[in-house]
Structures are given as C-alpha cells and as structure tokens.
C-alpha positions in Angstrom: 9.5 3.3 -6.6 9.8 7.0 -5.6 12.9 6.1 -3.6 14.7 5.9 -7.0 13.6 9.4 -8.2 16.4 11.5 -6.7 19.2 9.0 -7.6 17.8 9.0 -11.2 17.8 12.8 -11.4 21.4 12.9 -10.1 22.4 10.1 -12.6 20.9 12.0 -15.6 22.6 15.2 -14.4 26.0 13.3 -14.3 26.3 13.8 -10.5 27.4 10.9 -8.3 24.8 9.8 -5.8 25.9 10.2 -2.1 26.6 6.8 -0.5 24.1 7.4 2.2 21.3 8.1 -0.3 18.9 5.2 -0.7 17.6 4.2 -4.1 19.0 3.4 -7.6 19.5 5.4 -10.7 17.2 4.2 -13.4 18.7 6.0 -16.4 19.2 2.8 -18.3 15.4 2.3 -18.4 15.1 5.4 -20.7 16.9 3.6 -23.5 15.7 0.0 -22.8 12.3 -0.3 -21.1 12.7 -4.0 -20.7 15.7 -3.5 -18.4 15.2 -4.9 -15.0 16.6 -2.7 -12.2 14.7 -4.1 -9.3 12.9 -7.4 -8.7 10.7 -5.9 -6.0 9.0 -2.5 -5.6 8.0 -1.6 -2.0 5.4 0.9 -0.9 3.8 2.0 2.3 0.7 3.8 3.6 1.1 5.5 6.9 -0.6 7.6 9.6 -2.2 10.9 9.2 -5.5 11.6 11.0 -5.7 8.0 12.0 -3.2 5.2 12.6 -2.7 3.1 9.5 0.2 0.8 8.8 0.2 -0.9 5.4 3.3 -2.2 3.6 3.4 -3.8 0.2 5.8 -5.5 -2.1 5.2 -6.0 -5.8 6.8 -8.2 -8.4 6.0 -8.1 -12.1 3.0 -10.4 -11.4 2.1 -10.4 -7.7 1.4 -7.8 -5.1 1.4 -8.6 -1.4 0.0 -6.2 1.2 0.6 -6.6 5.0 -1.9 -4.6 7.1 -0.2 -3.8 10.4 -3.5 -2.6 12.0 -5.8 -4.7 9.9 -8.6 -5.0 12.5 -9.0 -1.2 12.6 -9.4 0.0 9.0 -11.8 -0.6 6.2 -10.4 -0.8 2.7 -9.5 2.6 1.4 -9.8 4.3 4.8 -10.9 7.8 4.1 -8.4 9.6 6.4 -6.7 11.5 3.6 -9.8 11.9 1.4 -12.4 13.0 4.0 -13.7 15.9 1.9 -13.2 14.2 -1.4 -16.3 14.5 -3.6 -15.6 11.0 -5.0 -15.3 9.4 -1.5 -18.5 11.2 -0.3 -20.3 10.0 -3.5 -19.2 6.4 -2.8 -20.3 6.7 0.8 -23.7 8.0 -0.3 -24.0 5.2 -2.9 -23.1 2.7 -0.2 -25.8 4.0 2.1 -28.3 3.7 -0.8 -27.2 0.1 -1.6 -26.0 1.0 -5.1 -22.4 -0.1 -5.1 -21.0 -2.9 -7.2 -19.3 -5.8 -5.3 -15.9 -4.3 -6.3 -16.9 -0.9 -5.0 -18.2 -2.4 -1.8 -14.6 -3.7 -1.0 -13.8 -0.1 -0.1 -15.8 -0.5 3.0 -14.7 -4.0 4.0 -14.0 -4.2 7.7 -12.0 -5.7 9.2 -9.3 -6.1 6.6 -7.3 -9.3 6.5 -3.7 -9.2 7.8 -2.2 -10.3 4.5 -3.5 -9.8 1.0 -2.1 -11.3 -2.2 -3.2 -10.4 -5.7 -2.2 -12.0 -9.0 -2.0 -8.9 -11.1 -1.9 -10.8 -14.4 -5.3 -12.6 -13.7 -6.8 -9.9 -11.4 -5.4 -6.5 -12.4 -8.0 -4.7 -10.3 -7.0 -6.6 -7.1 -10.5 -7.9 -6.3 -9.6 -11.5 -5.3 -7.3 -11.9 -2.3 -5.6 -15.3 -2.9 -3.3 -15.1 0.2 -5.1 -18.1 1.9 -4.9 -20.3 -1.2 -2.7 -23.2 -0.2 -1.0 -23.1 -3.6 0.2 -19.6 -2.6 1.7 -20.5 0.7 5.4 -20.3 -0.4 4.8 -17.1 -2.4 3.1 -15.4 0.7 6.1 -16.5 2.9 8.7 -15.3 0.4 7.0 -11.9 -0.2 6.4 -11.4 3.6 10.0 -12.1 4.2 11.0 -9.5 1.5 8.8 -6.9 3.3 10.4 -7.8 6.7 13.9 -7.4 5.2 13.0 -4.1 3.6 11.4 -2.9 6.9 14.6 -3.8 8.8 16.9 -2.1 6.2 14.8 1.1 6.2 14.4 1.1 10.0 10.6 1.1 9.5 8.4 1.5 12.6 6.2 -1.3 13.8 2.4 -0.7 13.9 2.5 -1.1 17.7 5.1 1.7 18.0 2.6 4.4 17.1 -1.0 4.0 18.1 -3.0 7.2 18.3 -6.6 7.9 19.2 -9.0 7.8 16.3 -9.9 11.3 15.0 -11.7 10.2 11.8 -14.9 8.3 11.2 -13.9 5.2 9.2 -16.7 5.5 6.7 -17.7 9.1 6.3 -14.1 10.5 6.6 -15.5 13.2 8.8 -13.7 14.2 12.0 -15.1 12.6 15.2 -16.4 15.0 17.9 -16.7 14.4 21.6 -20.2 14.1 23.0 
C-alpha cells in the first residue's frame, strides 16, 4: 500500500516516523519476503472529472470492491484516460463488436455495489462472486474492514461529494452543452 512508502523510506534512513504519520515501515520485507506486515491492503479510486467513489480491500487471496456510486459508472470509467490511445481503441473495438467478453466488462453499466474476486482462481477478476451464498461471511467481514478503515482515515462518503458529470462515460470525451 502506498501509505507505507514514506514510513519505509524513513525506516531505511534510520529516522523515526512521526507519530501522526500513517503507515508502517516495511524494511523487514527486504530481507524476508514471506514476512507478513499487514493482513489487509486498502485502496481507493476517487473523483476527478466525474464523481467516482470506489474502495477496496485485498487479502492474499480475495479482493472486495465497494462501489459508492455504483449506478453511475461503467467498469473502468474513462475519466482519467479520456485521451488514452488504448481506451479510444477499446471504445472503437466495442462499437465494432470486436471485444472479448472480458474486455466488454470495461463497459458494464451499472456496476454492482459490491464485487468480490477470488484472486487464486480468478486472477484477472472476471467473475464477481459477491452474491454466492458461500461467500456471505467473507463479504461481511471484508465490508466491515473497509468501513473500519474508512472511519480511521476519515474517508468521505459518496453522498458528500456529488458533482455534475463533465465526461461521457464511454468515450471519455468532455460533455458539451447543447
């Protein structure tokens, strides 16, 4: 997790991390890569040209994503990659009906609120198993972990910041007023 980068640099330099600095020093991983420092790794995807509120937690085997504004965004919303040649190529291939089923997931809309992936059996995260009754306890546990992390980091709620759309969801191009 990037939150551990600054504490690790300080640790390697022999400088004590300030108490108010979040994150952990990971220097012991340099000598023993099997060392476990964290059970969870958290990540987020936020707002830029559009509102987007995605939070995830990952263990060594599972990844759970909570989509705060799931009804608004297709997979891989292009807000940050609007002029990317790879995104534009995918969009053109979509229009021509030439995408594989996995590539078509980039344009899935609406997203589901919760996504769970078994990274051992599905490393490309193509099969959302969050609704599998056998995963109910895991979904609850990982959702609770995200909620605790959000509280600890004073994360904003998706309803706290809703802006008008400025970007077409599929082309990534700015919207213009008619």
